[in-house]
N, C-alpha and C positions, 0 to 999 in steps of 0.2 A: 349529554353532548360534551365532546372534548373541546376545550377552549384554548385557542392559540392567542395568548395575550401579547400584543405589541408592547414591549417593555419600555416605558417612557416614549412610546411610539416606536417607529422603525429606527431605533437609535443607533444601529450599526451604520446607517446610511445618512442620517440627518441629525441635527443638533437635538439632543434629548429634551423631552418635556416641552417641545414647542409645537405650535399648530402645524407647521410643515411636517414634523416627525409623525404626529398623529394622523394627518391626512395620508401620508405615505403608507403607514400601517394599514389603513383602510383600503388603500389602493392595492396593497399586497394581499388583500383578502384575509387579514387577521379577523377573527370573530370576537376579539376582546382587546381592550386597551388598559394598560396599567399606567398610573401617574402618581405624582407625589405633591403634597400640599404643605405650604408654609404661610406665615402671616407677615405682612409688611409693618413698618413702623406706624402707619396710619390705619392699620386694622384690615387691610385688604387680603383676601385669600388668593395666593398666586401658586402657580405650578412650578416647583423647583425641588431638586433633590438634595444637593450638597449643603453642608453647614455654612460654607462661605462661597462667594461667587467668582473668585479669581480664576478658577480652572475653566469655567464655563461662560465667561463674559469678559469684557474689557474693564470691569470694575474690581473693587476689592471690598472685603468685609462681609458682613452677614446680611441676609435678606431683611432681618428685623431692624437693621440700622438705616434702611431706606424707606421713603414713601413710595407708593406705587408710581407716582409721576416721575420721581427721580430714577426709578428702575427703567422706565420707558425710554429714558435717554441713553441707556446702555445697549451694547450690541451682544446678543446672546447666540449669535450664529457663526461669526468668523473663526472662533476657536476650532470649529469642526472643518470648515472649508470657506474660502473667500466667497464662494457662490452663495453662501447663506448670510452674507454680511447684512447687518441691520435687523436680523431676526429679533423680534421683541419677546419679552417675558409675557406669559399668558395669564390672565385672570381666570380663576376657576369658574366664575360665573359665565364668562364668555365661552369656555370649554363646554360647560353644562348646557348652555343654550344651543350650541351647535351639535354636540356629539351625543348627549344623553338620550335624545329621541331616536337615535339610530338603533338598529337591531343588533346590538353588541352587548357583551358582558364587560362590566367595568370593575377594576380593582383600584380603589381610591385610597392611597396610603397617607396616613397622618404622620408627618415627620416631626411635628411639634405639638405640644398640648395647647389647651385653651382655644382651639379652633373647632371643637366638636359641634357646638351649637350652630355656628355660621355655616359650616360644611353641610350639616343636615338640612338646614333651611334651603340652601341652594339646590341640593339633591331633590328635595321635595317639590321645589318650584318647577323643575324642568324634567323630572323623570317621567317616562311613559311606560315603564315596565319594572319588574323587580330584580332583574339580573345585575344588581349593583351590590358590590361588597365593599365595606369600609374595612381597611386593614391597617395594621401597625405592628412594629416590633414591641411597642409599649403596651402591655396588657391594661394598664390603668386608663389609657385613652379609649380602649374598647369598652371598658366598664362604664366610663362616662357616657359614651355613645349609647350604650344599652339603657342607661338610666333616662336618657332623653327620648328614646324611641324603642318600643317593645318589639318592633318587627324588622328593623333594618338588618341586613345580613352582615355578619362580622367574620373576619378571618384574621388569625394571629400568625405573624411571621416568626418562625422559630428555626433553630438550627437542626434539631432532630425531633422526632415524635417520642414522647414519653407518657407514661400513665399520668404523671403529674400535670403536664400541660393539657392533656386530654380532659382531665377532670376540671381544670380551671376554665376551659372553654365551655364545658357543659354547664358550669355554674352561671354563666352569663348568656346561655342560649345561643352560642355562636354556631355558625354554619360550616366553617372550614378551617382546617389547619394547613399551614404553608411551610413545610420543611425545605431546607437547602437540598438541591439536587445532588450535592456532593456528600451529604450525610444520610439521606433517606434510605430506608431498608424496606423490603417487602413485608417484613414482620411489623414494622411500625405502621405501614399503610393499612395492614389488616386490622391492627388495633384501632386505628382511627375509624375505619369502615364499620367495625363492630359497634362503635360508639355512635354511629350515625353521622359522622363528620365527612365532609368532602375533603379532598386533598388537592392542593395546587402547589406546584414546585416553582421555586425561584433559584437564583444562582446558577442558571444555565448559561455559562459564560462562553461556551464554544460548541461547535457542531458535534464533537465527539461525546460530550456530556449529554447533549440533546438526544442523540441516537441511543446512548446507553440507558437513559431513564425512560425513554418513550414507551417501551413495552410494559412498564409498571402500571398498576391499576390506579391511575390518577384522573382527575377531572380536567387537567390542563397544566400549562406551564407558561411562565413569562420568558420571552426571548427577544433579543435585540434584532434578530433577523427573521421576522415572521414569514417571509417568503420561503425560507428554507424549511421551516416547520410545516407550512402549507403544502409544500411539495411532498414532504414525508407523509402527511395525513392523506393526501390525494392518492399516493401510491398504495397506501395501506387500506384505503376505503374507510378510515375511522371517522365517525361522526359523533 
């Protein structure tokens, strides 16, 4: 199955990594959701991408400098459009409770360390199927996750596919390699396939790139505009 991951939700149209954005992705018939996790000062796992919050809220500083209750007082929507004013940051547990039971594939990215145990506990509490990948750019986070759970699907975000990163993924029994759409090659994909790995593309920043990499032998891609990828898969009949 080819997975159309709504990247931080339908983030071209709504404030990224918010409930509104995720719901819009579902409405646009994405069959996957990608999101990012960080930890607050008081140990809550929240959904947020950037290292600091000033670009995506009316606050300043790092997520780790705030308690969850303090973050709830901030506006995470107006930066995108005034119609999203008052959009709150979302707890991963609230997301998991609402979305993990859905018939979707999930790419849950760890942006920081020392959240692996809590993340896994939340996933296990609410999951209803196995189409859940824990991903990261940081290989060590994936190693830690594997040590905690022998079966969770792991995917490594990389810039390109090499023999070295394929071998490192095999060492931890990972399921998927995720190269940049701007660096991926058919040869690299073939290498990953030969090793039994799935391939998901990221860095699909515009429609031109989406259309260029769509014919490649991949399992899906993360896009900010899942409606446009859905239109493409519908025309092609790809499932």
